[in-house]
Backbone as XML, in Angstrom:
<?xml version="1.0"?>
<chain id="A" units="angstrom">
  <residue number="1" name="UNK">
    <atom name="N" x="-7.037" y="8.548" z="32.117"/>
    <atom name="CA" x="-7.900" y="8.907" z="31.007"/>
    <atom name="C" x="-9.344" y="8.978" z="31.504"/>
  </residue>
  <residue number="2" name="UNK">
    <atom name="N" x="-10.121" y="9.718" z="30.804"/>
    <atom name="CA" x="-11.508" y="9.936" z="31.202"/>
    <atom name="C" x="-12.482" y="8.990" z="30.516"/>
  </residue>
  <residue number="3" name="UNK">
    <atom name="N" x="-11.990" y="8.085" z="29.690"/>
    <atom name="CA" x="-12.874" y="7.140" z="29.015"/>
    <atom name="C" x="-13.633" y="7.738" z="27.839"/>
  </residue>
  <residue number="4" name="UNK">
    <atom name="N" x="-13.040" y="8.699" z="27.158"/>
    <atom name="CA" x="-13.717" y="9.350" z="26.029"/>
    <atom name="C" x="-13.441" y="8.657" z="24.704"/>
  </residue>
  <residue number="5" name="UNK">
    <atom name="N" x="-12.519" y="7.719" z="24.691"/>
    <atom name="CA" x="-12.148" y="7.056" z="23.450"/>
    <atom name="C" x="-13.080" y="5.872" z="23.173"/>
  </residue>
  <residue number="6" name="UNK">
    <atom name="N" x="-13.434" y="5.653" z="21.880"/>
    <atom name="CA" x="-14.303" y="4.517" z="21.547"/>
    <atom name="C" x="-13.565" y="3.190" z="21.702"/>
  </residue>
  <residue number="7" name="UNK">
    <atom name="N" x="-14.319" y="2.121" z="21.836"/>
    <atom name="CA" x="-13.741" y="0.778" z="21.957"/>
    <atom name="C" x="-13.197" y="0.345" z="20.605"/>
  </residue>
  <residue number="8" name="UNK">
    <atom name="N" x="-12.102" y="-0.359" z="20.627"/>
    <atom name="CA" x="-11.432" y="-0.852" z="19.436"/>
    <atom name="C" x="-11.723" y="-2.344" z="19.355"/>
  </residue>
  <residue number="9" name="UNK">
    <atom name="N" x="-12.598" y="-2.765" z="18.407"/>
    <atom name="CA" x="-13.083" y="-4.145" z="18.358"/>
    <atom name="C" x="-12.630" y="-4.854" z="17.086"/>
  </residue>
  <residue number="10" name="UNK">
    <atom name="N" x="-12.497" y="-6.174" z="17.131"/>
    <atom name="CA" x="-12.172" y="-6.918" z="15.903"/>
    <atom name="C" x="-13.381" y="-6.959" z="14.960"/>
  </residue>
  <residue number="11" name="UNK">
    <atom name="N" x="-13.130" y="-6.755" z="13.665"/>
    <atom name="CA" x="-14.184" y="-6.777" z="12.644"/>
    <atom name="C" x="-13.706" y="-7.580" z="11.436"/>
  </residue>
  <residue number="12" name="UNK">
    <atom name="N" x="-14.648" y="-8.037" z="10.627"/>
    <atom name="CA" x="-14.357" y="-8.758" z="9.390"/>
    <atom name="C" x="-14.712" y="-7.835" z="8.225"/>
  </residue>
  <residue number="13" name="UNK">
    <atom name="N" x="-13.736" y="-7.584" z="7.348"/>
    <atom name="CA" x="-13.945" y="-6.745" z="6.170"/>
    <atom name="C" x="-13.999" y="-7.660" z="4.959"/>
  </residue>
  <residue number="14" name="UNK">
    <atom name="N" x="-15.029" y="-7.485" z="4.125"/>
    <atom name="CA" x="-15.141" y="-8.291" z="2.909"/>
    <atom name="C" x="-15.166" y="-7.362" z="1.697"/>
  </residue>
  <residue number="15" name="UNK">
    <atom name="N" x="-14.465" y="-7.767" z="0.643"/>
    <atom name="CA" x="-14.362" y="-6.985" z="-0.591"/>
    <atom name="C" x="-15.456" y="-7.416" z="-1.557"/>
  </residue>
  <residue number="16" name="UNK">
    <atom name="N" x="-16.159" y="-6.455" z="-2.125"/>
    <atom name="CA" x="-17.212" y="-6.741" z="-3.100"/>
    <atom name="C" x="-16.598" y="-7.146" z="-4.438"/>
  </residue>
  <residue number="17" name="UNK">
    <atom name="N" x="-15.452" y="-6.540" z="-4.796"/>
    <atom name="CA" x="-14.822" y="-6.775" z="-6.090"/>
    <atom name="C" x="-14.280" y="-8.175" z="-6.281"/>
  </residue>
  <residue number="18" name="UNK">
    <atom name="N" x="-13.574" y="-8.707" z="-5.265"/>
    <atom name="CA" x="-12.935" y="-10.010" z="-5.447"/>
    <atom name="C" x="-13.394" y="-11.053" z="-4.427"/>
  </residue>
  <residue number="19" name="UNK">
    <atom name="N" x="-14.132" y="-10.651" z="-3.406"/>
    <atom name="CA" x="-14.644" y="-11.605" z="-2.421"/>
    <atom name="C" x="-13.682" y="-11.924" z="-1.293"/>
  </residue>
  <residue number="20" name="UNK">
    <atom name="N" x="-12.551" y="-11.248" z="-1.244"/>
    <atom name="CA" x="-11.572" y="-11.485" z="-0.186"/>
    <atom name="C" x="-12.124" y="-11.019" z="1.156"/>
  </residue>
  <residue number="21" name="UNK">
    <atom name="N" x="-11.855" y="-11.794" z="2.206"/>
    <atom name="CA" x="-12.270" y="-11.415" z="3.551"/>
    <atom name="C" x="-11.034" y="-11.406" z="4.441"/>
  </residue>
  <residue number="22" name="UNK">
    <atom name="N" x="-10.925" y="-10.392" z="5.268"/>
    <atom name="CA" x="-9.824" y="-10.354" z="6.217"/>
    <atom name="C" x="-10.280" y="-9.706" z="7.515"/>
  </residue>
  <residue number="23" name="UNK">
    <atom name="N" x="-9.580" y="-10.061" z="8.588"/>
    <atom name="CA" x="-9.939" y="-9.572" z="9.902"/>
    <atom name="C" x="-8.985" y="-8.464" z="10.317"/>
  </residue>
  <residue number="24" name="UNK">
    <atom name="N" x="-9.549" y="-7.434" z="10.909"/>
    <atom name="CA" x="-8.775" y="-6.321" z="11.426"/>
    <atom name="C" x="-9.507" y="-5.775" z="12.643"/>
  </residue>
  <residue number="25" name="UNK">
    <atom name="N" x="-9.105" y="-4.613" z="13.112"/>
    <atom name="CA" x="-9.775" y="-4.007" z="14.256"/>
    <atom name="C" x="-10.271" y="-2.628" z="13.858"/>
  </residue>
  <residue number="26" name="UNK">
    <atom name="N" x="-11.396" y="-2.227" z="14.433"/>
    <atom name="CA" x="-11.994" y="-0.959" z="14.073"/>
    <atom name="C" x="-12.825" y="-0.418" z="15.223"/>
  </residue>
  <residue number="27" name="UNK">
    <atom name="N" x="-13.042" y="0.877" z="15.214"/>
    <atom name="CA" x="-13.932" y="1.488" z="16.191"/>
    <atom name="C" x="-15.383" y="1.408" z="15.729"/>
  </residue>
  <residue number="28" name="UNK">
    <atom name="N" x="-15.597" y="1.010" z="14.472"/>
    <atom name="CA" x="-16.951" y="0.875" z="13.952"/>
    <atom name="C" x="-17.703" y="-0.228" z="14.694"/>
  </residue>
  <residue number="29" name="UNK">
    <atom name="N" x="-17.012" y="-1.301" z="15.026"/>
    <atom name="CA" x="-17.592" y="-2.330" z="15.873"/>
    <atom name="C" x="-18.412" y="-3.391" z="15.185"/>
  </residue>
  <residue number="30" name="UNK">
    <atom name="N" x="-18.608" y="-3.293" z="13.856"/>
    <atom name="CA" x="-19.358" y="-4.333" z="13.146"/>
    <atom name="C" x="-18.693" y="-4.602" z="11.802"/>
  </residue>
  <residue number="31" name="UNK">
    <atom name="N" x="-18.997" y="-5.748" z="11.220"/>
    <atom name="CA" x="-18.416" y="-6.134" z="9.936"/>
    <atom name="C" x="-18.916" y="-5.183" z="8.841"/>
  </residue>
  <residue number="32" name="UNK">
    <atom name="N" x="-18.052" y="-4.937" z="7.845"/>
    <atom name="CA" x="-18.467" y="-4.092" z="6.735"/>
    <atom name="C" x="-17.783" y="-4.517" z="5.452"/>
  </residue>
  <residue number="33" name="UNK">
    <atom name="N" x="-18.248" y="-3.954" z="4.322"/>
    <atom name="CA" x="-17.721" y="-4.299" z="3.000"/>
    <atom name="C" x="-17.046" y="-3.080" z="2.379"/>
  </residue>
  <residue number="34" name="UNK">
    <atom name="N" x="-16.105" y="-3.356" z="1.495"/>
    <atom name="CA" x="-15.438" y="-2.314" z="0.713"/>
    <atom name="C" x="-15.567" y="-2.679" z="-0.765"/>
  </residue>
  <residue number="35" name="UNK">
    <atom name="N" x="-15.543" y="-1.670" z="-1.645"/>
    <atom name="CA" x="-15.663" y="-1.915" z="-3.086"/>
    <atom name="C" x="-14.382" y="-2.487" z="-3.672"/>
  </residue>
  <residue number="36" name="UNK">
    <atom name="N" x="-13.234" y="-1.966" z="-3.252"/>
    <atom name="CA" x="-11.946" y="-2.383" z="-3.783"/>
    <atom name="C" x="-10.972" y="-2.538" z="-2.617"/>
  </residue>
  <residue number="37" name="UNK">
    <atom name="N" x="-10.260" y="-3.662" z="-2.595"/>
    <atom name="CA" x="-9.261" y="-3.888" z="-1.541"/>
    <atom name="C" x="-7.875" y="-3.996" z="-2.184"/>
  </residue>
  <residue number="38" name="UNK">
    <atom name="N" x="-6.839" y="-4.148" z="-1.374"/>
    <atom name="CA" x="-5.479" y="-4.180" z="-1.920"/>
    <atom name="C" x="-5.214" y="-5.372" z="-2.846"/>
  </residue>
  <residue number="39" name="UNK">
    <atom name="N" x="-5.771" y="-6.576" z="-2.631"/>
    <atom name="CA" x="-5.509" y="-7.659" z="-3.591"/>
    <atom name="C" x="-6.118" y="-7.438" z="-4.973"/>
  </residue>
  <residue number="40" name="UNK">
    <atom name="N" x="-7.187" y="-6.632" z="-5.086"/>
    <atom name="CA" x="-7.806" y="-6.430" z="-6.406"/>
    <atom name="C" x="-7.687" y="-4.984" z="-6.900"/>
  </residue>
  <residue number="41" name="UNK">
    <atom name="N" x="-6.986" y="-4.119" z="-6.182"/>
    <atom name="CA" x="-6.836" y="-2.718" z="-6.590"/>
    <atom name="C" x="-5.871" y="-2.625" z="-7.779"/>
  </residue>
  <residue number="42" name="UNK">
    <atom name="N" x="-6.223" y="-1.855" z="-8.824"/>
    <atom name="CA" x="-5.374" y="-1.756" z="-10.014"/>
    <atom name="C" x="-3.959" y="-1.253" z="-9.728"/>
  </residue>
  <residue number="43" name="UNK">
    <atom name="N" x="-3.788" y="-0.423" z="-8.735"/>
    <atom name="CA" x="-2.454" y="0.084" z="-8.404"/>
    <atom name="C" x="-1.529" y="-1.044" z="-7.968"/>
  </residue>
  <residue number="44" name="UNK">
    <atom name="N" x="-2.044" y="-1.982" z="-7.204"/>
    <atom name="CA" x="-1.229" y="-3.082" z="-6.702"/>
    <atom name="C" x="-1.132" y="-4.248" z="-7.685"/>
  </residue>
  <residue number="45" name="UNK">
    <atom name="N" x="-2.183" y="-4.480" z="-8.474"/>
    <atom name="CA" x="-2.194" y="-5.625" z="-9.386"/>
    <atom name="C" x="-1.610" y="-5.289" z="-10.749"/>
  </residue>
  <residue number="46" name="UNK">
    <atom name="N" x="-1.662" y="-4.024" z="-11.155"/>
    <atom name="CA" x="-1.174" y="-3.626" z="-12.465"/>
    <atom name="C" x="-2.198" y="-3.848" z="-13.564"/>
  </residue>
  <residue number="47" name="UNK">
    <atom name="N" x="-3.400" y="-4.265" z="-13.227"/>
    <atom name="CA" x="-4.463" y="-4.473" z="-14.213"/>
    <atom name="C" x="-5.487" y="-3.356" z="-14.093"/>
  </residue>
  <residue number="48" name="UNK">
    <atom name="N" x="-5.948" y="-2.858" z="-15.244"/>
    <atom name="CA" x="-6.983" y="-1.836" z="-15.257"/>
    <atom name="C" x="-8.339" y="-2.502" z="-15.162"/>
  </residue>
  <residue number="49" name="UNK">
    <atom name="N" x="-9.179" y="-2.004" z="-14.285"/>
    <atom name="CA" x="-10.502" y="-2.580" z="-14.092"/>
    <atom name="C" x="-11.460" y="-1.454" z="-13.744"/>
  </residue>
  <residue number="50" name="UNK">
    <atom name="N" x="-12.586" y="-1.375" z="-14.440"/>
    <atom name="CA" x="-13.581" y="-0.352" z="-14.153"/>
    <atom name="C" x="-14.575" y="-0.878" z="-13.133"/>
  </residue>
  <residue number="51" name="UNK">
    <atom name="N" x="-14.796" y="-0.111" z="-12.094"/>
    <atom name="CA" x="-15.852" y="-0.411" z="-11.139"/>
    <atom name="C" x="-16.964" y="0.563" z="-11.483"/>
  </residue>
  <residue number="52" name="UNK">
    <atom name="N" x="-17.954" y="0.089" z="-12.223"/>
    <atom name="CA" x="-18.993" y="0.945" z="-12.756"/>
    <atom name="C" x="-20.172" y="1.005" z="-11.798"/>
  </residue>
  <residue number="53" name="UNK">
    <atom name="N" x="-20.497" y="2.196" z="-11.359"/>
    <atom name="CA" x="-21.636" y="2.407" z="-10.473"/>
    <atom name="C" x="-22.755" y="3.063" z="-11.268"/>
  </residue>
  <residue number="54" name="UNK">
    <atom name="N" x="-23.791" y="2.342" z="-11.535"/>
    <atom name="CA" x="-24.991" y="2.845" z="-12.205"/>
    <atom name="C" x="-24.702" y="3.423" z="-13.583"/>
  </residue>
  <residue number="55" name="UNK">
    <atom name="N" x="-23.819" y="2.802" z="-14.359"/>
    <atom name="CA" x="-23.571" y="3.219" z="-15.737"/>
    <atom name="C" x="-22.814" y="4.521" z="-15.882"/>
  </residue>
  <residue number="56" name="UNK">
    <atom name="N" x="-22.057" y="4.922" z="-14.897"/>
    <atom name="CA" x="-21.362" y="6.209" z="-14.940"/>
    <atom name="C" x="-20.280" y="6.243" z="-16.011"/>
  </residue>
  <residue number="57" name="UNK">
    <atom name="N" x="-19.585" y="5.140" z="-16.207"/>
    <atom name="CA" x="-18.525" y="5.111" z="-17.216"/>
    <atom name="C" x="-19.128" y="5.305" z="-18.601"/>
  </residue>
  <residue number="58" name="UNK">
    <atom name="N" x="-20.215" y="4.609" z="-18.902"/>
    <atom name="CA" x="-20.856" y="4.748" z="-20.207"/>
    <atom name="C" x="-21.399" y="6.160" z="-20.406"/>
  </residue>
  <residue number="59" name="UNK">
    <atom name="N" x="-21.989" y="6.738" z="-19.364"/>
    <atom name="CA" x="-22.499" y="8.102" z="-19.476"/>
    <atom name="C" x="-21.371" y="9.084" z="-19.767"/>
  </residue>
  <residue number="60" name="UNK">
    <atom name="N" x="-20.248" y="8.915" z="-19.080"/>
    <atom name="CA" x="-19.094" y="9.789" z="-19.291"/>
    <atom name="C" x="-18.570" y="9.660" z="-20.717"/>
  </residue>
  <residue number="61" name="UNK">
    <atom name="N" x="-18.409" y="8.424" z="-21.193"/>
    <atom name="CA" x="-17.894" y="8.214" z="-22.540"/>
    <atom name="C" x="-18.850" y="8.751" z="-23.592"/>
  </residue>
  <residue number="62" name="UNK">
    <atom name="N" x="-20.142" y="8.567" z="-23.394"/>
    <atom name="CA" x="-21.131" y="9.060" z="-24.352"/>
    <atom name="C" x="-21.125" y="10.591" z="-24.379"/>
  </residue>
  <residue number="63" name="UNK">
    <atom name="N" x="-21.031" y="11.210" z="-23.213"/>
    <atom name="CA" x="-21.029" y="12.668" z="-23.118"/>
    <atom name="C" x="-19.848" y="13.269" z="-23.863"/>
  </residue>
  <residue number="64" name="UNK">
    <atom name="N" x="-18.654" y="12.745" z="-23.645"/>
    <atom name="CA" x="-17.467" y="13.319" z="-24.250"/>
    <atom name="C" x="-17.268" y="12.878" z="-25.688"/>
  </residue>
  <residue number="65" name="UNK">
    <atom name="N" x="-17.837" y="11.758" z="-26.093"/>
    <atom name="CA" x="-17.744" y="11.329" z="-27.489"/>
    <atom name="C" x="-18.536" y="12.282" z="-28.379"/>
  </residue>
  <residue number="66" name="UNK">
    <atom name="N" x="-19.659" y="12.789" z="-27.885"/>
    <atom name="CA" x="-20.484" y="13.706" z="-28.656"/>
    <atom name="C" x="-19.831" y="15.080" z="-28.772"/>
  </residue>
  <residue number="67" name="UNK">
    <atom name="N" x="-19.053" y="15.508" z="-27.784"/>
    <atom name="CA" x="-18.469" y="16.847" z="-27.770"/>
    <atom name="C" x="-17.092" y="16.919" z="-28.429"/>
  </residue>
  <residue number="68" name="UNK">
    <atom name="N" x="-16.355" y="15.845" z="-28.390"/>
    <atom name="CA" x="-14.982" y="15.877" z="-28.902"/>
    <atom name="C" x="-14.967" y="15.788" z="-30.425"/>
  </residue>
  <residue number="69" name="UNK">
    <atom name="N" x="-14.269" y="16.712" z="-31.105"/>
    <atom name="CA" x="-14.143" y="16.600" z="-32.568"/>
    <atom name="C" x="-13.186" y="15.473" z="-32.913"/>
  </residue>
  <residue number="70" name="UNK">
    <atom name="N" x="-13.418" y="14.884" z="-34.057"/>
    <atom name="CA" x="-12.561" y="13.783" z="-34.490"/>
    <atom name="C" x="-11.215" y="14.314" z="-34.941"/>
  </residue>
  <residue number="71" name="UNK">
    <atom name="N" x="-10.185" y="13.502" z="-34.856"/>
    <atom name="CA" x="-8.829" y="13.915" z="-35.219"/>
    <atom name="C" x="-8.731" y="14.231" z="-36.707"/>
  </residue>
  <residue number="72" name="UNK">
    <atom name="N" x="-9.442" y="13.491" z="-37.556"/>
    <atom name="CA" x="-9.393" y="13.714" z="-38.994"/>
    <atom name="C" x="-9.948" y="15.091" z="-39.354"/>
  </residue>
  <residue number="73" name="UNK">
    <atom name="N" x="-11.012" y="15.533" z="-38.641"/>
    <atom name="CA" x="-11.598" y="16.838" z="-38.922"/>
    <atom name="C" x="-10.624" y="17.954" z="-38.564"/>
  </residue>
  <residue number="74" name="UNK">
    <atom name="N" x="-9.881" y="17.811" z="-37.462"/>
    <atom name="CA" x="-8.911" y="18.822" z="-37.071"/>
    <atom name="C" x="-7.803" y="18.930" z="-38.113"/>
  </residue>
  <residue number="75" name="UNK">
    <atom name="N" x="-7.305" y="17.812" z="-38.607"/>
    <atom name="CA" x="-6.231" y="17.813" z="-39.590"/>
    <atom name="C" x="-6.695" y="18.472" z="-40.894"/>
  </residue>
  <residue number="76" name="UNK">
    <atom name="N" x="-7.945" y="18.268" z="-41.282"/>
    <atom name="CA" x="-8.468" y="18.857" z="-42.506"/>
    <atom name="C" x="-8.606" y="20.366" z="-42.361"/>
  </residue>
  <residue number="77" name="UNK">
    <atom name="N" x="-8.942" y="20.859" z="-41.169"/>
    <atom name="CA" x="-9.125" y="22.288" z="-40.962"/>
    <atom name="C" x="-7.799" y="23.035" z="-40.920"/>
  </residue>
  <residue number="78" name="UNK">
    <atom name="N" x="-6.796" y="22.493" z="-40.349"/>
    <atom name="CA" x="-5.519" y="23.181" z="-40.158"/>
    <atom name="C" x="-4.878" y="23.568" z="-41.480"/>
  </residue>
  <residue number="79" name="UNK">
    <atom name="N" x="-4.732" y="22.692" z="-42.460"/>
    <atom name="CA" x="-4.098" y="23.100" z="-43.716"/>
    <atom name="C" x="-4.865" y="24.203" z="-44.443"/>
  </residue>
  <residue number="80" name="UNK">
    <atom name="N" x="-6.173" y="24.217" z="-44.380"/>
    <atom name="CA" x="-6.962" y="25.252" z="-45.045"/>
    <atom name="C" x="-6.696" y="26.598" z="-44.405"/>
  </residue>
  <residue number="81" name="UNK">
    <atom name="N" x="-6.609" y="26.660" z="-43.094"/>
    <atom name="CA" x="-6.342" y="27.911" z="-42.400"/>
    <atom name="C" x="-4.908" y="28.393" z="-42.658"/>
  </residue>
  <residue number="82" name="UNK">
    <atom name="N" x="-3.977" y="27.470" z="-42.639"/>
    <atom name="CA" x="-2.588" y="27.819" z="-42.884"/>
    <atom name="C" x="-2.418" y="28.329" z="-44.313"/>
  </residue>
  <residue number="83" name="UNK">
    <atom name="N" x="-3.076" y="27.699" z="-45.253"/>
    <atom name="CA" x="-2.989" y="28.124" z="-46.660"/>
    <atom name="C" x="-3.576" y="29.529" z="-46.835"/>
  </residue>
  <residue number="84" name="UNK">
    <atom name="N" x="-4.663" y="29.856" z="-46.137"/>
    <atom name="CA" x="-5.272" y="31.170" z="-46.248"/>
    <atom name="C" x="-4.387" y="32.250" z="-45.637"/>
  </residue>
  <residue number="85" name="UNK">
    <atom name="N" x="-3.672" y="31.936" z="-44.563"/>
    <atom name="CA" x="-2.803" y="32.891" z="-43.904"/>
    <atom name="C" x="-1.549" y="33.187" z="-44.752"/>
  </residue>
  <residue number="86" name="UNK">
    <atom name="N" x="-1.068" y="32.202" z="-45.490"/>
    <atom name="CA" x="0.145" y="32.374" z="-46.282"/>
    <atom name="C" x="-0.103" y="33.265" z="-47.506"/>
  </residue>
  <residue number="87" name="UNK">
    <atom name="N" x="-1.336" y="33.348" z="-47.956"/>
    <atom name="CA" x="-1.639" y="34.160" z="-49.157"/>
    <atom name="C" x="-1.684" y="35.585" z="-48.849"/>
  </residue>
</chain>
């Protein structure tokens, strides 16, 4: 080999969500953090959890709450249109 491959070094990964720390190996060469790891990930735990970055979830909900018509309004409109078509 020509020595073109990076060194594979042991690193410590820490999770911001649950505080879990584990050791692995990486070419990055220094310790780093992750937002979600396997012990706290909703897919593995079965619990829903929002990881909100700078209020994005609230912004999304506010945006779509203003645009979405309510279910009661849709139900009120449908019978009036159907009644007009039948006449």
